[in-house]
C-alpha positions in Angstrom: 215.0 -12.2 -0.7 216.0 -9.8 -3.4 214.0 -6.7 -4.2 214.8 -3.5 -6.0 216.9 -2.0 -3.2 219.5 -4.7 -3.6 219.7 -4.4 -7.4 222.3 -2.8 -9.6 222.8 -2.6 -13.3 225.9 -4.8 -12.9 224.1 -7.6 -11.0 221.0 -7.6 -13.3 222.3 -7.8 -16.8 219.0 -9.5 -17.7 215.6 -9.6 -16.0 215.1 -12.6 -13.7 212.9 -14.3 -16.3 215.9 -15.0 -18.4 217.1 -17.4 -15.7 214.2 -19.7 -16.5 214.6 -20.4 -20.2 216.4 -22.9 -22.2 220.1 -22.1 -23.2 219.1 -21.7 -26.9 215.9 -19.7 -26.3 215.1 -16.6 -28.2 215.7 -14.0 -25.5 214.4 -11.1 -27.7 211.1 -12.9 -28.3 210.8 -13.9 -24.6 211.2 -10.3 -23.4 209.2 -8.5 -26.0 206.3 -10.8 -26.9 203.9 -12.3 -24.3 200.3 -13.6 -24.0 197.7 -11.1 -23.1 195.9 -11.0 -19.8 192.4 -12.3 -20.4 190.3 -10.9 -17.5 186.6 -10.5 -17.7 186.4 -7.6 -15.2 187.1 -4.1 -16.4 187.8 -2.2 -14.4 189.0 -4.8 -11.8 187.6 -4.8 -8.3 190.0 -4.3 -5.5 189.7 -8.1 -4.7 190.6 -9.2 -8.2 193.5 -6.7 -8.3 194.8 -8.1 -5.0 194.6 -11.5 -6.5 196.6 -10.4 -9.5 199.2 -8.9 -7.2 199.5 -12.2 -5.3 199.7 -14.1 -8.6 202.8 -12.0 -9.5 204.4 -12.0 -6.1 207.2 -14.5 -5.1 206.2 -13.8 -1.5 203.1 -15.9 -2.1 205.0 -19.1 -2.8 207.9 -18.5 -0.3 210.7 -21.0 0.1 213.0 -21.9 -2.8 210.6 -20.2 -5.3 210.8 -16.8 -3.5 214.6 -17.1 -3.2 214.7 -17.5 -7.0 212.1 -14.8 -7.4 209.6 -17.2 -9.0 205.8 -16.4 -8.8 202.7 -18.0 -10.3 203.2 -15.7 -13.3 206.6 -17.1 -14.0 205.0 -20.3 -15.4 201.7 -18.7 -16.2 202.5 -15.5 -18.0 199.5 -13.2 -17.5 197.5 -16.3 -16.5 198.3 -18.1 -19.7 201.4 -20.2 -20.5 205.1 -19.2 -20.4 206.1 -21.1 -23.5 209.7 -20.3 -22.8 209.8 -21.6 -19.2 212.7 -24.0 -18.7 214.7 -25.1 -15.6 217.2 -27.8 -16.0 216.2 -30.8 -14.0 212.6 -29.6 -13.8 211.8 -29.3 -17.5 212.3 -31.6 -20.5 211.2 -29.0 -23.0 210.3 -25.3 -22.9 206.8 -24.8 -21.4 207.0 -27.8 -19.1 207.7 -28.3 -15.4 208.0 -31.2 -12.9 205.9 -29.9 -9.9 206.6 -33.1 -7.9 210.3 -32.4 -7.7 212.2 -32.0 -4.4 213.7 -28.7 -5.6 210.5 -26.9 -4.8 208.5 -29.4 -2.7 209.6 -31.6 0.1 205.9 -32.6 0.4 205.3 -33.8 -3.1 208.8 -34.6 -4.3 208.7 -38.2 -5.6 212.2 -38.6 -7.1 210.7 -39.2 -10.5 211.5 -36.9 -13.4 208.0 -36.3 -14.8 207.6 -32.8 -16.3 204.1 -31.9 -17.6 203.0 -29.1 -20.0 202.2 -25.9 -18.1 198.4 -25.3 -18.4 196.7 -22.0 -19.3 194.7 -20.8 -16.3 192.6 -18.7 -18.8 191.3 -22.0 -20.3 190.1 -23.6 -17.0 186.4 -24.1 -16.6 184.9 -21.4 -14.4 183.4 -22.9 -11.3 179.6 -22.9 -11.5 178.7 -24.8 -8.3 179.9 -24.9 -4.7 181.6 -28.2 -5.4 183.6 -27.0 -8.3 184.5 -23.8 -6.5 185.8 -25.9 -3.6 187.8 -28.0 -6.0 189.4 -24.8 -7.5 190.3 -23.6 -4.0 191.8 -26.9 -3.1 193.8 -26.8 -6.4 195.3 -23.4 -5.7 196.1 -24.1 -2.0 197.7 -27.4 -3.0 199.9 -25.5 -5.5 201.0 -23.0 -2.9 201.3 -25.2 0.2 202.5 -28.5 -1.3 204.0 -27.9 -4.8 206.0 -25.0 -3.5 206.0 -25.6 0.3 204.6 -22.1 0.9 202.9 -20.9 4.0 199.1 -20.7 4.0 198.2 -17.3 2.6 196.2 -14.7 4.5 192.4 -15.3 4.1 192.0 -12.1 2.1 194.9 -13.1 -0.3 193.5 -16.7 -0.7 190.0 -15.4 -1.6 191.5 -12.7 -3.9 193.8 -15.2 -5.7 190.9 -17.5 -6.4 188.7 -14.6 -7.6 191.5 -13.5 -10.0 192.1 -17.0 -11.4 188.3 -17.5 -11.9 188.1 -14.1 -13.7 190.6 -15.3 -16.4 188.8 -16.3 -19.6 190.5 -16.9 -22.9 187.3 -15.8 -24.7 188.1 -12.2 -23.6 191.2 -12.3 -25.8 189.5 -13.6 -28.9 190.6 -10.6 -31.0 194.0 -9.8 -29.4 195.8 -12.5 -27.5 199.3 -11.1 -27.6 201.2 -8.1 -26.1 204.2 -6.7 -27.9 206.9 -4.3 -26.7 205.1 -1.1 -25.8 201.9 -3.0 -24.8 204.0 -5.0 -22.3 205.4 -1.9 -20.8 201.9 -0.3 -20.5 200.6 -3.4 -18.8 203.4 -3.3 -16.3 202.7 0.4 -15.6 199.0 -0.3 -15.1 199.8 -3.2 -12.8 201.9 -1.0 -10.6 199.0 1.5 -10.6 196.8 -1.3 -9.1 199.3 -1.9 -6.3 198.8 1.6 -5.1 195.0 1.4 -5.6 194.8 -1.7 -3.4 197.3 -0.4 -0.9 195.2 2.8 -0.4 192.3 0.7 0.9 194.2 -1.7 3.2 194.8 -1.1 6.9 195.7 -4.5 8.2 199.4 -4.6 8.9 200.1 -8.1 7.6 198.4 -7.4 4.4 200.1 -4.1 3.9 203.4 -5.7 4.5 202.6 -8.3 1.8 201.6 -5.6 -0.7 204.6 -3.4 0.0 207.2 -6.2 -0.5 205.3 -7.4 -3.6 205.3 -3.8 -5.0 209.0 -3.6 -4.4 209.5 -6.8 -6.4 207.4 -5.3 -9.2 209.5 -2.1 -9.2 212.6 -4.3 -9.3 211.4 -6.1 -12.4 210.8 -2.7 -14.1 214.2 -1.5 -12.9 216.0 -4.4 -14.7 214.3 -3.5 -18.0 216.2 -0.1 -18.1 219.8 -1.1 -17.5 221.2 1.8 -19.7 218.8 4.5 -18.4 220.3 5.7 -15.1 217.7 8.4 -14.5 214.9 5.9 -14.7 216.7 3.4 -12.5 217.5 6.1 -9.9 213.9 7.2 -9.8 212.6 3.6 -9.3 215.2 3.0 -6.6 214.2 6.1 -4.8 210.5 5.1 -5.1 211.2 1.6 -3.8 213.0 3.1 -0.8 210.1 5.4 -0.1 207.6 2.5 -0.4 209.5 0.3 2.0 208.2 2.0 5.2 205.4 4.1 3.8 202.6 5.0 6.1 199.0 5.6 5.0 199.5 9.3 5.5 202.6 9.3 3.3 201.1 7.1 0.6 199.5 9.8 -1.5 202.9 11.6 -1.9 204.6 8.4 -2.8 201.9 7.6 -5.4 202.3 11.0 -6.9 206.0 10.4 -7.2 205.2 7.2 -9.2 202.8 9.1 -11.5 205.4 11.7 -12.2 207.9 9.0 -13.2 205.7 7.3 -15.7 206.2 9.8 -18.6 210.0 9.5 -18.3 209.6 5.7 -18.3 207.5 5.8 -21.5 209.8 8.2 -23.2 212.7 5.8 -22.7 210.9 2.7 -24.2 213.4 2.5 -27.1 216.3 2.3 -24.6 214.6 -0.4 -22.6 214.5 -4.2 -22.7 210.9 -4.0 -23.7 212.1 -2.9 -27.2 213.1 -5.8 -29.5 215.9 -3.7 -31.2 217.4 -2.8 -27.8 217.3 -6.5 -26.7 219.0 -7.6 -29.9 221.7 -5.0 -29.5 222.4 -6.1 -26.0 222.6 -9.8 -27.1 225.1 -8.8 -29.7 227.3 -7.2 -27.1 
């Protein structure tokens, strides 16, 4: 498992997501334009925020997916569709995946190459009866436990993940359905804020462990977006190390450290891989 503590600028020339695109894909567009997160709840409850954390965590899927740092969000960017997603042998076109492939699933692998378009979870019907709610739960558990051979999630994580997926609604994004550059960065910063928010209310050891390793993955993703800004990377690396074994008593100090880093991160946007000009410059080199 690779988290921020094992990263370096040399070993992370590009963010992980660049590993899951077609050879001729537009890297600049993929890194600096993405679909918005269409959630009905604002502000999010702790449960929905936990579900979003699970949605972005490779720990949830486990197995081969976790080793490749793939999460639910890798295919479903912000709950919608990653139109750039492509893995040779699993995709026949960008935005498709064969979920019955032995690469990820020993349970559902069928030996047939049959990729399907990745669906937008923000366009699923919201369950309105106990029967449809059960169907939604079975769908999510099938994805984790069979399509990716993951372990059954903790009950709190399972309930939270279902709550998050059910809170997605494309109608919320009727006016603005796209994030660009600075908006993507702000969304990442807000997402990390929510990790600390949820962590502050959790005492159960197993759930805290899940949150901490998931947070370190998230910090690692942010780290790779600033390959030329050593001060930002050093701060994130220090924060990730502090988070690794943080106790509830120490958490407030660690969270204050994070809040103090955010202005510097924002100030270096134009030197990051959230900025289209910076990405284009890096491609040219």
